N, C-alpha and C positions, 0 to 999 in steps of 0.2 A: 351544519353537520347535516349529511346526506339525508338521515333520517324525516329530517324536517322540513327540505328540501321538497322528497318523494310524498311525504304528507299534505302539504299546501298544496300540491297538482291531484289530490287524491278527494278532497274537502268535499267536493259537487258529488261524490259517490252515495246511493241510497244504499248498499247492503249493509245490511248489521253488522257482518265482519267486523268489515271495512268502518267503519264508522267505530268499531268496538277497538280495532287496531290504532288505530289515527288516535282516539279518546287515552290509551294506554302513554300513547308517541307522546302525546301532550301533556297529557301527569305527569310523568316521569321529570319535564323540564322543569316543573313547579313553575313557572310562565301564566300570574293571571291572564297576560296578553292572551291567553289561547281559550281561555271562557266564552267569549263570543261562539267558537264551535259547540262548545254545550249545550249556548242555548239554543243557535238553529238546529239542531240536532234532536235536543229531548224530546221529541216526540215521537223520531225514528225507529225507537230502540223499541223493541219489545220483551214481553216475559219475562225470563229470569236476564237477560241480558243484561236488562235496566237494573241490577243490581249492582255489577261491577261498574255500569256509565253514572249512574248513581255516585257511589263510591269515588270514583276519579274525580266528576265532578268536586266535588266538596274538599277532596285533597287539594286539588288544585286551587279554591276558591279558598282556604287554608290561611293560604298568601297571599291573597288579595290585600286590599286594604278594608277598615270598620263599614264605609255606602256599601261597598260593593259585595260585602258579605249579607250586610241587608238584604242587598237584590238576589241573591242568590238563596237566601230566606225565602222569599217572597215567591219565587218560583217553585221550591220544596216544600213550600206553603200548600202553592196549589192541589198537590199528589195529597199533601199530608190530610187535607179535607173534603176528599173527593171521594163520597159514599161508590164511586161505581171501579173505584182501585181497589187492590185485592189489601188485605188486612198488613202484609207484610211489607207490600211498598209502600203503607200512609207510615208504616213506622221507621222502615229503612229512611225514608223523608225527613220524618221527624228527628232521628238519629244522626241525619246529618247536619238539620241544625244546631243540634247539638255537637258535634264536631264543629261545627264553625264556632259557639259560645268556647268549648276548651281550647280552641286554637287560641281566639284573640283574649280571652283567661290569661294565659301566657305572653301573649305579647303585652299585655298589661305589667304584670307580677318587670317584664324586662325591660319596658319601656321608663327611662327618668327624667324625661319633661314634662312636668308637674300639668301642664294645659295640652299636650296629648295624651295622658291618663284619663282626665277628663273627661277629653272628646272621646275617646276610644269606650269610657266607662257607659256614658248614654249610648254607645251603639250599641255594646253588650246589652244593656236593658233594653232596648230594644229588639233582640233576638232572642233572651230568653221570654219573652213578655209573645212574640210569637208562639213559642212552644208552649206556653201557659194557654194561649187560644188555641192550639191543637189541642191539649189536651182537655181543656171545658167543652172541645165539639165532639170529641170524639165519645162513640156510645158501646162499642164494643167492649165488655168487660176483661177477654183477654187483652187485648190491645194497651186496657189503660192499666191493666198490672205491669205492662212491660214500658210505662211511660214513667212508670213511679220514680225511677231511676232519677228522671231528668228533672231538670237542669242538673249536671254532674260537669264540674264541679259547681257547690250551691254559688250563687251570686253573691258577690262582696262588696258591701256598701259603698 
């Protein structure tokens, strides 16, 4: 596809607008093979542009295997427990982890192989554990109230 070929050529660009455009193209593919781009550019996008970037990162990671979801959640946790980040960035990162949990919960519901279900449930419990650690760390009352709905859906045994 021409858009993907052009995107590949522009990956070394540092301009936020180009990074966001490429993130959009890669998120549209749904292919987790593009996750390394998001990891390389994670700290290159600032301000409110981070909202779109993180949402697209999570969108793509939702299609990944459970182990990769955990890696993405750990990256997002670094933002979520960073006092230097604005409260909305901390919330957005935690919401992203919750979205990964919701995606994995849906995959668990669809999976027929009992062994895979067991394995996926272990990873889902890890995702929820990351959410709980963030909730325990947070001191801002308004953010704590925003976190009250997480994990959503509730963790199933």
